C-alpha positions in Angstrom: -7.5 12.7 2.7 -5.6 13.8 0.1 -2.2 15.4 0.5 -2.8 18.7 2.8 -4.5 16.5 5.2 -1.8 14.5 6.1 0.7 16.5 6.0 -1.2 18.0 8.9 -1.6 14.5 10.9 2.3 14.1 10.1 2.8 17.3 12.0 0.2 15.2 15.3 2.3 12.3 14.6 5.9 13.6 14.9 5.1 14.1 18.5 4.7 10.9 19.0 6.9 8.1 16.9 9.4 8.9 14.1 9.2 10.4 10.9 10.6 9.6 7.5 11.1 11.0 4.1 11.7 8.4 2.6 11.9 9.5 -1.0 9.4 12.0 -3.6 6.7 11.8 -6.3 7.5 11.9 -9.2 6.3 15.9 -9.2 8.2 16.3 -6.2 6.3 15.5 -3.5 7.9 13.9 0.0 6.8 10.0 1.2 6.8 9.8 4.4 7.3 7.0 6.6 5.6 6.5 10.2 7.7 4.6 12.3 7.0 2.9 15.8 10.7 1.7 16.6 11.2 -0.5 19.6 14.5 -1.9 18.8 17.0 -1.4 15.9 17.0 -5.9 16.0 13.5 -6.6 16.0 11.8 -6.9 13.0 9.1 -4.5 11.2 6.0 -4.6 9.8 5.0 -2.0 7.0 1.7 -0.6 6.2 1.6 0.8 2.6 -1.5 2.8 1.6 -3.0 4.5 -1.5 -0.6 3.1 -3.8 -3.4 3.2 -5.8 -4.8 6.8 -6.4 -8.5 6.6 -6.2 -7.9 4.3 -2.7 -7.1 6.9 -0.2 -10.0 5.5 2.1 -6.8 3.7 3.2 -4.5 6.5 4.2 -7.7 7.4 6.7 -8.2 4.1 8.0 -4.4 3.5 8.4 -4.4 7.1 10.5 -7.5 6.2 12.4 -5.8 3.1 13.6 -2.6 5.3 14.5 -5.1 7.7 16.1 -7.3 5.3 17.4 -4.0 3.9 19.4 -4.4 0.5 18.6 -0.4 -0.2 17.8 0.6 0.9 21.6 0.6 -2.6 23.4 2.6 -3.8 21.1 7.1 -4.8 22.1 8.3 -7.5 20.2 8.4 -5.5 16.6 8.6 -2.8 15.3 5.8 -0.7 12.8 6.4 1.5 10.0 2.8 3.3 8.7 3.8 4.5 4.6 0.8 6.6 5.0 1.0 7.6 1.3 2.6 5.5 -1.3 1.3 8.2 -4.6 0.3 11.7 -3.9 0.4 13.0 -7.0 -1.6 10.6 -7.8 -4.3 11.1 -4.8 -4.7 14.8 -5.5 -5.1 14.3 -9.4 -8.4 12.6 -7.8 -8.9 15.1 -5.0 -7.8 18.5 -7.3 -7.8 17.5 -10.8 -5.3 19.5 -13.6 -4.9 22.2 -9.8 -2.7 19.7 -8.3 -0.3 19.4 -11.4 2.5 21.8 -12.3 2.2 23.4 -15.2 4.9 21.6 -17.3 3.0 18.1 -17.0 -0.6 19.9 -17.5 -1.0 18.9 -20.8 0.7 15.5 -20.7 -1.7 14.5 -17.5 -5.0 16.2 -20.5 -3.3 13.8 -23.2 -3.0 10.5 -21.0 -7.1 11.8 -19.1 -8.1 11.9 -23.1 -8.9 15.5 -22.2 -11.4 14.6 -19.2 -11.4 17.1 -16.5 -13.2 14.0 -14.1 -9.7 12.0 -12.2 -11.8 10.3 -10.0 -10.8 7.0 -11.4 -7.7 7.3 -12.0 -4.9 4.8 -10.5 -1.2 5.8 -11.4 1.6 8.4 -10.7 1.8 11.3 -11.5 3.5 10.4 -15.1 0.9 7.8 -15.8 2.4 5.2 -14.3 1.3 1.8 -12.1 2.7 1.9 -9.3 1.8 -1.3 -8.4 2.4 -2.5 -11.5 6.3 -1.0 -11.4 7.5 -3.9 -8.8 10.6 -6.4 -10.0 8.4 -9.1 -9.4 7.8 -11.2 -13.2 7.3 -7.4 -14.0 5.2 -7.3 -17.4 4.1 -9.9 -17.9 0.1 -9.1 -17.0 0.4 -5.7 -19.5 -2.9 -3.8 -19.6 -1.3 -1.9 -20.8 1.2 0.1 -23.0 1.4 4.0 -23.4 1.5 5.4 -19.8 -2.3 6.0 -18.4 -5.0 6.2 -15.9 -4.0 2.7 -14.5 -3.1 -0.4 -16.0 0.4 1.0 -17.6 3.1 -0.7 -16.0 6.0 1.8 -17.0 9.2 1.5 -19.8 11.0 -1.2 -16.7 11.2 -2.3 -13.4 11.0 0.7 -10.6 11.2 2.9 -13.2 9.3 5.6 -11.1 10.8 7.5 -8.1 7.8 6.1 -6.3 8.3 2.7 -6.5 12.5 2.7 -5.9 11.9 5.3 -2.6 9.3 2.1 -1.0 11.7 -1.0 -2.4 15.0 1.5 -0.5 13.0 1.4 2.8 11.9 -1.3 2.5 15.0 -3.3 2.7 16.4 -1.2 5.3 14.4 -2.6 7.4 14.2 -5.8 8.2 10.3 -6.6 7.1 8.6 -10.0 8.0 5.9 -9.1 6.9 3.6 -6.5 5.0 0.7 -5.0 4.3 -1.2 -3.1 0.8 -4.1 -1.9 1.6 -6.4 -1.4 -1.6 -9.5 -0.7 -2.1 -12.3 -2.1 -3.2 -13.9 -6.2 -2.4 -13.6 -7.4 0.9 -11.0 -9.6 0.0 -7.5 -10.9 0.7 -4.5 -11.8 -1.2 -1.7 -13.6 -0.5 0.1 -15.9 -2.9 2.6 -14.7 -5.2 4.9 -18.6 -6.7 5.8 -19.8 -3.5 7.5 -22.6 -3.1 5.5 -25.8 -0.9 7.3 -24.3 3.0 6.3 -20.3 2.2 3.1 -21.1 0.9 2.1 -22.8 4.1 3.6 -20.1 6.2 1.3 -18.3 4.2 -1.3 -19.6 4.3 -1.6 -19.7 7.6 -1.3 -15.7 8.7 -4.0 -14.9 5.6 -6.2 -17.2 7.1 -6.6 -15.5 10.1 -6.5 -12.5 9.2 -9.5 -13.3 7.1 -11.1 -14.5 10.2 -10.7 -12.0 12.0 -11.6 -8.9 9.0 -14.5 -11.4 7.9 -12.9 -11.0 4.4 -12.7 -13.5 1.7 -9.0 -15.3 0.4 -9.2 -14.8 -3.4 -6.8 -16.1 -5.7 -5.7 -14.2 -8.4 -1.7 -15.1 -8.7 -2.0 -15.6 -12.5 -2.9 -12.4 -13.4 -0.9 -10.0 -11.3 2.3 -9.0 -11.5 4.7 -6.5 -10.8 2.9 -5.6 -7.6 4.3 -4.5 -3.9 3.0 -7.9 -2.7 4.3 -9.6 -5.0 7.6 -8.1 -5.1 7.5 -9.0 -1.0 7.0 -12.7 -1.9 9.0 -13.8 -4.7 12.3 -11.3 -3.5 11.7 -11.0 0.0 10.5 -14.3 0.7 8.6 -12.7 3.2 4.3 -13.4 3.7 3.0 -10.2 1.8 -0.8 -9.2 1.8 -2.9 -7.3 0.1 -5.8 -6.7 1.5 -8.7 -4.7 -0.7 -11.3 -2.7 2.3 -14.6 -1.7 1.6 -17.7 -3.8 0.2 -17.5 -3.9 -3.9 -20.9 -2.2 -3.3 -19.1 1.0 -2.8 -18.0 3.3 -5.8 -14.4 4.9 -6.4 -13.3 6.3 -4.4 -14.6 5.4 -1.4 -15.8 8.9 0.3 -14.9 8.7 3.9 -18.5 8.5 5.7 -17.7 4.6 5.1 -14.4 4.7 6.6 -16.6 3.3 10.0 -17.9 0.8 8.8 -14.5 -0.2 7.4 -12.9 0.8 10.6 -15.2 -1.7 12.2 -13.6 -5.3 10.0 -10.5 -4.2 11.2 -10.1 -3.3 14.5 -7.9 -6.4 16.1 -5.1 -6.0 13.9 -2.3 -5.7 16.5 -3.8 -9.0 17.0 -3.7 -10.3 13.0 -0.4 -8.8 13.4 1.4 -10.5 16.4 -0.7 -13.8 15.6 1.8 -13.5 11.6 5.2 -12.8 13.9 4.7 -15.9 15.6 3.9 -18.1 12.5 7.1 -16.2 10.8 9.5 -16.8 13.4 8.8 -20.6 14.6 8.8 -21.0 10.6 12.7 -19.0 11.0 13.2 -21.1 13.7 12.9 -24.6 12.4 
């Protein structure tokens, strides 16, 4: 799903959900949060999609969840869906340089080594990998020291408008869990140097999600830094999962023709969230 298609979805969702603009991308595109709010006193489960541009199938996945009403019966916590965290990057994957404002085109061409192909692009419109730009062991695993299609952490933590918008919003909605959808590999990551208390709680939740989806749990703790999941675990002390959807045999970007196949693994997502909420609440009460 590209940005224009998302805008059409947003207009539909306004009839059922509260829709907020939580910030703007580097090129000025809006970043939306679609909210299902039961009570302002309740905590929130946050879904984050398409922070990596080539992984835009994650937006389609969560939109299908919303369209099918998978969350309609949840009544004891709020939900928020940041459906496209990196709209500039997604548009580059779909439309290449035609999506880039004129004054930035030469810079993007340089970053992409004068290639007109952007199908593997992960970064935002400034060549920063947003999922390395959060304040969680920032800069400890650097794949690139310069703007690049992927792997460049940025000049400093939260240097990018997209990252700052996500952090500000997340802090404001009292999250009890965050789900970061990525692709691909059918894997789940949950740990990031938690203390023993957090680790027991978060592992319990991750194992339930793994059993429900049929995915496997992996531990990239030593090679991860600056991710949204990492930030939520380290700074907010809440459970946070990165879920890699789609078989590793598929090619980036994953085609929408595989959406139903991916979706089949996530039809029980509401029960997973209920379980996570109960585990979180039990541990808070101890």
